[in-house]
N, C-alpha and C positions, 0 to 999 in steps of 0.2 A: 422477222421477229427477233428482238434482242433478248438474250438470256445471259444473266450475270453468273459467273462461276468463281469459286475460290481457287486461285492458282492460274497457271498459264495454259495456253492451248495444249490439248492432249491430256490434261489432268483427268482423273477419274470423275470429277464433277462434269466435265464435258461428255465423257462416255455416258454417264447417267442422263444428262440432258438430252442427248441424241436418242437414247433408248426411250425416254418418256415421250418426246415430241415426234418420234418416228421419222417420217420422211419430210417433215416441214423444213423449209429453209431457215437456218438459224444464223444469227450474227452473235458470236461468242464475245462477251464482255469480260475481260480478265480483271480480277480484283485480288489483291494480295491477302486481305483479311476477310473474315466472315462479316465483321461490322461494315466494312466498305461495300461488300456485296449487297447487304440489306439496304444500306443507304442509297445505292444505285437504283434499287427498286422504288424506294420511298420518293426519291427525287424525280422519278420518271425517266431516268437515263436508260433504264432497262425495263422491258415489259414484264419479265419474270426473273426470279432468282432461284437457284437450286443450292440447297445447303445440306451437308451430311449431318445426320442426327444420331445414328447409332451403327455400331459394327458388331458382328457376331462374336468377335474375339475381344475387342477392347471395351465393348459396352456403350452406354449412352454418352454423348458429348454434352455434358451438362451446361457448359458455357454457351452452347448454341440454343439450348432451351431458354436460358435467361435472355439472350438476344432477341428471340422471337417475341418475348413479352415486351421488351423495351422498345423495339422498333415498330412502326406503324405498318405492319405487313400481316397478311393472312395466308395460312396454308391452303392450297387449292389442289394438291395432288401429292403422290408419293411414288417412288420407284426404288427397287432394290436390285443391285447388280453384284455379280461375283467379282471379287478383287483378286486378279492373278498378277503376282509380282514377277516380272521378268528381269533378267540381268541384261542390260542394254549397253552396247559399246560402239565405238567408232568402227566403221567398216574395216575388216581385216584383222581386228584385234583378237588375240587368243587369251585364254584364261591365264596362261603363264606370264602374259604381258602386264596384267593388272597389279597395281600396288595400292590403289585407293578406289572405293566405291561409295558414291553419295546417294542419299535419299532422305525422305521424311523419316523421323524417328520411328513412326509406327511401321513403315515398310521395312526398316532395318530390323526391328524387333520380330517381325513376322518371318524373317529370312535368316536369322542368326544360325540356325542349325546347318544350313547349306554352307555358310562361310567357315564353319569350324574346321573343315577339311582344307582350307586355304589360309593358314595363319599369316601369310605374307601380305594379305589384303587388309588394309585399314578401312574401317567403316566410319563415314563422316556424315553427320546430320545436316540436312538442308531443309528449307521451308516447305518444299513441295516436291513430289515425285517427278512431275513433268518439268519443273524448273531445273532439277538436277540433270535431267536428260538434255534440256536446252543448253545448260552451261557447258556440258562436256562437248557438245557440238560446236559451240562458239570458241572454246579454248583449244580444241583439237589435240589434246594430250592422250595418246593411245594407252597410257598407263592408268587412266582414270575411267571408271565405268559408273553406271547408275542403276538403281532399282526402280522400276516403274512399269507402266502399262504399254501394251503393243501399239495403241493409237499414238501415243507420244513418240515412240520410236519411229513410226511411219511418218509422222508430221515433220520430224527433224532429220529424217534421212539416215537413221542409225540402224544397227543390226541388233536383233534379239539373239544374244549368244547362248543363253540357257533360259528356256521358258519355264514358268511356274516354279520358282525357287522357294515359294512360301511353304512353311512347315505344314500348316493346316489348310487343306484344299477346300474345306467348307467355310470359306471366308467371304462374308457378304456385308455390304454396307447399304443401309437404307438412307435415301435422300428425300427431302421434302421440297416440293415446288411451292414458291410463295409469290404473291402478287400484292399490290398496294391495297390496304384495307378498305379504301373508299370505292374500289371497283366492284362491279356486280359479282356475286358468288354463283355457284352452280345451282340450277333448278332442282337437280336430283343429286343426292349423296347418301352414302351408307357408312360413313366413318367420320369421327370427329376427334380432335385433340383439344383437351381442356386443361386449364390450370385452376386449382381451387385452394382456398385457405379455409380451414375448418373454424366453426364457432368454438367457444371455449368449453361447452358443456360435455360431460363425460359420455363416451360412446358414440360421438358424432361420426367418426370414420366408419365404424361398423354399421351404423344406421344407413349411411350413404351407400355403402357397398350392398346392403340388403335391398335398398330401393332400386339400384341399378339392376340387380338380379331379378327383382319382382317384375320389372317392365320388360324382361327378356332381352336386355342389352348385354352384349358380350364385352367384358372388360379385357382388352387385349394387352394392356401395358399400364403399369403404375410405378411412378418414381417419386421419392420425396427428397426435397432439398431444404436446408435450413434457411429461415428468413433472417437476413443480416440485421442485427440490432434487436432481435427478439429471441433471446435464448430459449431453446427447447420448443420453439414454434416452427412449423414446417409448412411449405407449400407443396402440394401434390400435383404432379402432372399425370394425366390419365388419357389413354386412347380407348375409344369405345366403337364397336361396330354394331349395326342393327339392320334388320330387314324392313322395318316399317318406320318411316320418319315421324309419324304421329306418336309412336311409343317413345322415341328419343326425346321429342319435345315435352311430352308428359313427364318423363323422367327428370328433365331439367327443371320443370316447374316444381316437382316434388322435392328436389334437393336444395333449391335456392334458400328456403328458410333455415337450413342447417349450416349455411356457409357465411363466412365474413366476406368472401370474395369469390367470384366466378368469372373467368375470362375464357371465351371461346377462341382458341388460337386458329382454328380452321375447321371447315366442314367440306369433305371431299370424297371422291370415290376411292375405295380401297383398291390397291394394286393386285388384283387377282392373278394376273399373268405372271408377275414376278414370284408370287407365293407358290403358284403351281410349278413354275420352272425350278425353283429351289427344291421343292419337296419331291420332284421327279428325279433329281440327280442323286 
């Protein structure tokens, strides 16, 4: 099974892919950008793609919401993992040897408190956490380290000098699994991601929210983004969960007349295991 990820081998996208697909044999397809990742799925070069959509510290990745609408893909699953940022170095390197540490800007921001006690270390942004780890392996400079995950350190034969240097330990990222939109969907599902554009009459949003509640649908997430070229008009992205599929379909039928646009981005099973694991910690 071919799964496209953003980044190189060992990236947190690969960690999430292996968590979702469990023990299935995977061929990881490396893509530098999220757009290239989704194109790989659309073109059939990958069976599935996995794309980060939100982080408990940084919030929603709005650019990826837009990409999901633009590309011909459908969400077919989700998984959330804890992001542990480790300080990774060449074997034998000590803290006092380091003069530079590289990583993705988000990983750097999540670990700045740790580096305040080491003013001699310069923090340098890189496109990806695993890519930073791969680079220091290839360059072989013991004065350069990286921030990233344990899987990447293991793949590239490097040492975890200090584990868990992130400031906030309750740091999770939610990933969506996508497939080509013309492939069959799931027979059973209890969650859906939608994008909607409201009609222009007053109170349409409150009406829609009331209808969702009336049908016993759990609104788990709502985001608004401006529509480019239409000042003060917004597109809403919503996630809903439900116990009975017929109630969900009845809800869709009821809200359609109140909308200018309704796009079902995906219908899938909610990741109960990740949710339970996060709340047990």
